[in-house]
C-alpha positions in Angstrom: 16.9 14.5 -19.3 15.7 13.4 -15.8 18.3 13.5 -13.1 19.4 10.2 -11.7 19.5 9.8 -7.9 21.6 7.2 -6.0 19.6 4.5 -4.1 21.0 5.9 -0.8 19.7 9.4 -1.5 16.4 8.0 -2.7 15.9 6.0 0.5 16.9 9.1 2.6 14.6 11.4 0.7 11.6 9.0 1.0 12.2 8.4 4.7 12.6 12.1 5.6 9.6 13.1 3.6 7.6 10.3 5.2 8.4 11.5 8.8 8.1 15.2 8.1 7.2 16.9 4.8 7.9 20.2 6.5 11.5 19.1 7.4 12.0 17.8 3.9 11.1 21.2 2.4 13.4 22.9 4.9 16.4 20.7 4.1 15.7 21.0 0.4 15.5 24.8 0.6 18.5 25.2 3.0 20.9 22.9 1.0 20.1 24.4 -2.4 17.8 21.7 -3.8 20.1 18.8 -3.2 17.1 16.6 -2.6 14.5 15.8 -5.3 11.4 17.9 -5.8 8.3 16.7 -4.0 6.7 15.9 -7.4 9.6 13.3 -7.8 8.8 11.9 -4.4 5.2 11.6 -5.4 6.1 9.8 -8.6 8.3 7.3 -6.6 5.3 6.6 -4.3 3.1 5.9 -7.4 5.3 3.1 -8.6 3.8 0.6 -6.1 1.6 -2.2 -7.4 -1.9 -1.3 -6.0 -3.7 -4.3 -7.4 -5.9 -6.6 -5.2 -4.2 -9.5 -3.3 -1.4 -9.6 -0.8 1.0 -6.7 -1.4 4.6 -7.8 -2.1 5.9 -4.3 -1.4 4.4 -4.5 2.1 6.0 -7.8 2.8 9.3 -6.6 1.5 9.1 -3.7 3.9 8.2 -6.1 6.7 11.2 -8.3 5.9 13.5 -5.2 6.3 11.7 -4.2 9.5 12.2 -7.7 11.0 15.9 -7.9 9.8 16.6 -4.5 11.4 15.0 -5.3 14.7 16.9 -6.4 17.8 13.9 -8.3 19.1 11.1 -10.4 17.5 8.5 -8.2 15.8 5.1 -9.0 17.3 1.9 -8.0 15.4 -1.8 -8.3 15.6 -3.5 -9.2 12.3 -6.7 -7.2 11.8 -9.2 -8.1 9.1 -12.4 -6.3 8.1 -14.8 -5.9 5.2 -15.7 -2.4 4.1 -18.6 -1.5 1.8 -17.5 0.1 -1.5 -19.4 1.9 -4.2 -20.5 -0.6 -6.9 -19.0 0.9 -10.0 -17.4 -0.4 -13.3 -14.8 1.7 -14.9 -13.0 1.3 -18.2 -9.4 2.6 -18.3 -8.5 3.0 -22.0 -4.7 3.5 -21.4 -4.6 0.0 -19.8 -7.3 -1.6 -22.0 -8.9 -2.9 -18.8 -12.1 -2.6 -16.8 -12.1 -2.2 -13.0 -14.7 -2.6 -10.3 -15.2 -6.4 -10.5 -14.6 -9.1 -7.9 -10.9 -9.6 -7.7 -9.1 -12.0 -5.3 -5.6 -11.1 -6.7 -5.4 -14.1 -8.9 -6.0 -12.4 -12.2 -9.4 -14.1 -12.8 -11.8 -12.6 -15.2 -14.9 -12.4 -12.9 -17.6 -10.1 -14.2 -19.5 -9.8 -10.9 -19.3 -6.2 -9.6 -17.6 -6.0 -6.2 -19.6 -4.8 -3.2 -16.9 -4.9 -0.5 -13.2 -4.8 0.1 -11.8 -7.3 2.6 -8.7 -5.7 4.1 -5.8 -7.2 6.1 -3.7 -4.9 8.3 -0.8 -5.6 10.6 -0.5 -3.6 13.8 2.8 -3.9 15.6 2.4 -4.7 19.3 6.0 -4.0 20.4 6.5 -1.0 18.1 4.6 2.0 16.9 3.5 1.3 13.3 0.8 -0.4 11.2 0.7 -1.5 7.6 -2.0 -2.8 5.3 -0.7 -6.1 3.8 -3.5 -6.9 1.3 -7.1 -6.4 0.1 -9.6 -8.3 -1.9 -12.6 -7.0 -3.8 -15.5 -9.3 -3.0 -19.3 -9.6 -3.5 -19.6 -12.0 -0.5 -17.1 -14.6 0.8 -17.4 -17.9 2.6 -16.0 -18.7 5.9 -13.7 -21.3 4.2 -12.3 -18.7 1.8 -11.7 -16.3 4.7 -9.9 -19.0 6.7 -7.7 -19.8 3.7 -6.8 -16.1 3.3 -5.9 -15.9 7.0 -3.6 -19.0 6.7 -2.0 -17.5 3.6 -1.4 -14.2 5.4 0.1 -15.9 8.5 2.4 -17.9 6.3 3.6 -14.8 4.4 4.2 -13.0 7.8 6.2 -16.0 9.1 8.3 -16.1 5.9 9.4 -12.5 6.4 10.1 -12.9 10.1 7.0 -11.3 11.6 5.2 -13.1 14.5 1.5 -12.7 14.5 0.2 -13.2 18.0 -3.5 -12.3 17.6 -6.3 -12.1 15.0 -8.8 -9.4 15.3 -12.2 -9.3 13.5 -15.8 -8.3 14.2 -18.6 -10.8 15.1 -20.1 -11.1 11.6 -21.6 -14.7 11.1 -19.0 -15.5 8.5 -16.2 -14.5 10.9 -17.5 -16.7 13.6 -17.8 -19.6 11.2 -14.2 -18.8 10.0 -12.9 -18.9 13.6 -14.6 -22.4 14.0 -12.8 -23.6 10.8 -9.5 -22.3 12.2 -10.1 -24.4 15.3 -11.6 -21.9 17.8 -14.9 -22.1 19.6 -16.8 -18.9 20.5 -19.5 -20.5 22.6 -19.5 -19.0 26.0 -19.5 -22.4 27.8 -16.6 -23.9 25.8 -14.5 -20.9 24.8 -11.3 -21.7 22.9 -9.6 -18.7 21.4 -6.4 -20.2 20.0 -5.6 -22.2 16.9 -2.5 -23.9 15.4 -0.3 -21.6 13.3 -0.1 -23.1 9.8 
């Protein structure tokens, strides 16, 4: 029968292992295996929902980070598309196919995804970063991107995180997205701010 660990020990073990796997092994060996085996730690990490969309586990962690901070947590929101291998895969144990366009809504799109649009928060007044969501796409409009940015900003605000900048590359859809958000990137009438939703 698997051993049950208290929530406090579980949090301590995950935190110690996160900061230093070597220190974790040393404590486990020194104190006669009072901590769970690293295979158990790996199993706990695997329990996260890794499906496309905004990640609820990330926002729960951000809520705790904001609640435990003595000052306002300031972050930069970074977004970028990355090319991925176009591949369909059937997973018999789940009775499901993967590799298609997925915006985290559970739709049954059969278009094979070409890219992953990733959102990441980088703390400005701290030393950490965390991915908060990704979407499998085969092209996306500026209007859709602007909607996702607004949604991410709202989620950050709800958990107590203040986003003070948005970082993206100069792809044409990103420039169009910034115009939809209320910015202007023309050199003679530069406006780099927009109203928080």
